[in-house]
N, C-alpha and C positions, 0 to 999 in steps of 0.2 A: 510561559514555560517552554523550555527547549528540550528536544529529544534528538538523539543522534543514532542513525541506523547505518551500520557498516555496509559499504558498497559490496554487492554480491557478484564478483567476477570469477568466472570459471569454477563454479562450485557444482558438485553433483547433487547435493541435497540442500534444501532450504533449512538451514539451522544457523541462527545468529542471535545476537543480543542487542537490545535497544538500550542505550545509555542515557543518563541524565547529564546535565551540564557539569556535574562534579565527577564524571566518569564512573558513576555507580550504575549497576544494572537496574533497569526498570522493568523490562519484560524479556522473556525468552520466546523465540518464534521457531516453530518446528513445522516442516513440510513433509509431505509424503513423496518418497522417491519412486519414480516410474508409475505414477498414478494416472488413470485416464482423466479424472477430474482433478483440477488443482485444488488442494486443500492446505490451509495453514492454520495452525493452532497457536494461540498466544497465551502464555502463562505468566503469572506474576513471579516475584523473586523467590517465593516459596514453592515454585514449580506447580502451582495450582492453575487449572484452566480458567481463563477469564473471558476468552472470546475465540471465535474461529471464523474462517472465510472459506466458502465453498463455491466452486465454479459450476454453472449449469453446463452439462455436457452438450446437449443438442440445442444450440442457439446460433443463429446466423452471425451476429456480432457477439463478442465476448460479454458475458453477463455473469456477475458474481454477487453472491449474497453474503452478508456478514451478520454475525450474531454476537450478542453479549449476554452472558448467563443463560445460554440456550434459547434466547428470544431473538427472532429476526428483527433487526432495527433498520435495515436498509438493503438496497441493492444498487450496484453500479452498472450502468449501461453506457457503453461507448457509443457516442453519437457519430453517425457517418458524416465525414467531411472530406472534401478533396484536398484541402490545404493543410489542415492540422487537426489532430485528434482533440476531442472535447468529451468530457465525462459529466454525467448528471447522476447525483446520488438520490435515488428515490427513497422516500421514507424520511429523509432529513431535509430534502429540498435544497441541497447544497450543489454548487456548480464548481467544476475544476477546469481551469484554463491556464495555458502557458506552454513552456517547452518541457514536455514530459521526459524525453530522452536524456536531457541534460539535468534532470531533477531540479528544475527551476520553474515552479508553478505556484498557484494560489488556490485556496478553497474559499468560496464566498457564499454568503446567504443574504439575499436581497441587497446586494451591493456592499455588504459589510464583510471584511476579511475575517475568516475563522482561523486560518493558518496559512503560513507561507512555507514552501519547501525549496531548499536550494542545496546544491552540491558544494561541499567545502573540503579543503585540505586541512586537516588538523594534525597536531604534532603526534597524535597516536593513531593515525591512519587516514584512509580515504573514506569519508562519510558523507551522508547527506543529512542536513539539519532540518528538523521539523519545528517551526516556531509557532506555538499555539497561543492564541489570544487569551482564552479562558481555560484554565486547567481542567475543569470538568469535562471538556471536549477532547482531552488528550487521547483517550483510548479510541474514540470514534475516529479522530483524525488519523491515528496510527493505522487503523483498519483501512481507511480510504487510501492512504499512501501505499500500504502493502498490496492492496488490491490493484491499484494502478500499476505498480511494479510487476505484478503477476500478468496483467493485461499486456504490458510491453514485452515481457518475456515470451508470452504466447504468440504475439504478433511477430516477434523476431524469429521464433522457432518455425512458424508457418512460412515465413519468407525464405528461410534457409532451406526448408524441405521442398518448397516450390522450385528453387533454383537447382536442386540436385536431381 
């Protein structure tokens, strides 16, 4: 199963649509503008909440929790590395590695690929593609991808603020 997430460049608020291969909306994602803690809400095509992501405010390294149907199913912790970032998804025991800034990475479990994420130029815009091996993991994989994107935004904002 493939999902497409529009690249969020120069947006004030996190609001976007996740599309199917047939360019049909699958999910709507809403974020809180000017929030101390990063929060994203994921809604189905009927605009009903199905999942959300919340950042822990007081943590040395970025730590995010994600929920489906109000039940915490996992958390993402960025592992400290001098050379490249790595993320571990506690609760699912998934590992994420690759070039996160370029949206070119994979999610694995015990060596098996759960999903691959890569940036693509499509006729209908600049998107990154989420290719999920098993459809039942699609919402979980989407949560992981959105959380990693939030981590990268957070790191980018912190670097910008440190240089000012």
